[in-house]
C-alpha positions in Angstrom: 104.2 92.0 115.9 101.4 90.3 117.8 101.4 86.6 118.3 100.6 85.0 114.9 99.9 81.5 114.0 102.1 79.8 111.4 99.2 80.0 108.9 98.9 83.7 109.4 102.6 84.2 109.0 102.5 82.2 105.7 99.5 84.3 104.5 101.3 87.5 105.3 104.5 86.4 103.5 103.0 84.8 100.4 102.1 87.9 98.3 105.7 89.1 98.4 107.2 85.6 98.2 105.1 84.8 95.1 105.9 88.0 93.3 109.6 87.4 94.1 109.5 83.9 92.7 107.9 85.1 89.5 110.0 88.2 89.0 113.4 86.9 90.0 114.3 84.8 86.9 113.4 87.7 84.5 114.7 90.6 86.6 117.2 93.0 85.1 120.1 94.3 87.2 118.4 97.6 87.8 115.4 95.8 89.4 117.5 94.5 92.3 115.9 96.9 94.7 112.5 95.5 93.8 113.7 92.0 94.6 115.3 93.1 97.9 112.1 94.8 98.9 110.0 91.7 98.1 112.5 89.6 100.1 112.2 91.9 103.0 108.4 92.0 102.9 108.3 88.1 102.7 110.7 87.9 105.7 108.9 90.4 108.0 106.3 88.0 109.2 109.0 85.6 110.4 110.4 88.2 112.9 110.5 86.8 116.4 110.6 83.1 115.5 113.3 80.8 116.6 115.4 79.0 114.0 113.4 75.8 114.0 110.1 77.6 113.7 111.5 79.9 111.0 112.6 76.9 108.9 109.1 75.3 109.3 107.3 78.4 108.2 109.7 79.1 105.3 109.1 75.5 104.1 105.3 76.1 104.2 105.8 79.3 102.2 108.0 77.5 99.6 105.4 74.7 99.2 102.5 77.2 98.8 104.5 79.4 96.5 105.4 76.4 94.4 101.7 75.4 94.1 101.0 79.0 92.9 103.8 78.7 90.3 102.2 75.6 89.0 98.7 77.3 89.0 99.8 80.2 87.0 101.8 78.0 84.5 105.3 77.9 85.7 107.5 78.4 82.7 104.6 78.1 80.3 103.4 81.7 80.4 105.1 85.0 79.9 106.5 86.6 83.0 104.3 89.7 82.5 101.2 87.5 82.4 102.2 85.6 85.5 103.0 88.9 87.3 99.7 90.4 86.2 97.9 87.3 87.6 99.7 87.5 90.9 99.0 91.2 91.1 95.3 90.6 90.3 95.2 88.0 93.1 96.8 90.4 95.5 94.2 93.0 94.5 91.4 90.5 95.3 92.9 89.7 98.7 93.3 93.5 99.4 89.8 94.4 98.1 88.2 91.7 100.4 90.1 93.1 103.4 91.9 89.8 104.1 95.2 91.6 104.1 96.2 95.3 104.3 99.0 96.8 102.4 100.6 99.6 104.3 101.3 102.7 102.2 105.0 103.3 101.8 106.0 99.8 103.0 108.6 97.7 101.2 105.8 95.6 99.7 103.8 98.6 98.6 106.8 100.2 96.9 107.8 96.9 95.2 104.2 96.2 94.0 103.9 99.8 92.6 107.2 99.4 90.7 106.1 96.0 89.3 102.9 97.5 88.1 104.8 100.2 86.4 107.1 97.7 84.7 104.5 95.4 83.3 102.0 98.2 82.5 98.3 98.0 82.3 98.0 94.9 80.0 96.0 93.6 78.2 96.2 90.4 80.2 92.8 88.8 79.6 93.9 85.5 81.3 95.0 87.3 84.5 91.6 86.9 86.2 91.5 83.2 85.4 95.0 82.7 86.6 94.3 84.8 89.8 91.4 82.3 90.5 93.9 79.5 90.0 96.2 81.1 92.6 93.2 81.3 95.0 92.3 77.6 94.4 95.9 76.4 94.8 96.2 78.3 98.1 92.7 77.4 99.3 93.5 73.7 98.7 96.5 74.1 101.1 94.4 75.8 103.8 95.4 79.4 103.1 93.0 82.4 102.5 90.1 80.1 103.1 87.4 82.8 103.6 88.2 84.0 100.1 88.9 80.8 98.2 85.2 80.0 97.6 84.3 83.5 96.6 86.7 83.9 93.7 86.9 80.4 92.4 83.2 79.8 92.0 82.7 82.8 89.7 85.7 81.8 87.6 84.5 78.2 87.2 81.0 79.3 86.2 82.3 81.8 83.6 84.7 79.3 82.1 81.9 76.8 81.3 
């Protein structure tokens, strides 16, 4: 993996880490492979770091993931709604070309399985909560080129 900044490592790990944090409490035993794939995808950007640097980046991932959990309504919304919001946010990040999801990767397989489990919806609040995710991460300095794009539209439609 090329030399990445800590911020880039966090941004690469966050989609899988966020999905793991949302899915883990409600996971069924047969979903263990999804959780393992998400953990592996979240750990991949940490490859090559020493112990001290790994701890530092992991702490940044935890703080950012916690902010996202608060943004989607930690414990206040149905797991399917929270997953739909996180998947919608990931779609926005992918559509804008900020991140690329490699076909057949651990993250790709886990995301496909999660989409199959929660189905198509309807999750009308997923777009609003996806904008909340973008705002929470933008406030912490992550995904900055996208933060303004997707939060401005959400705020104007909410008024």
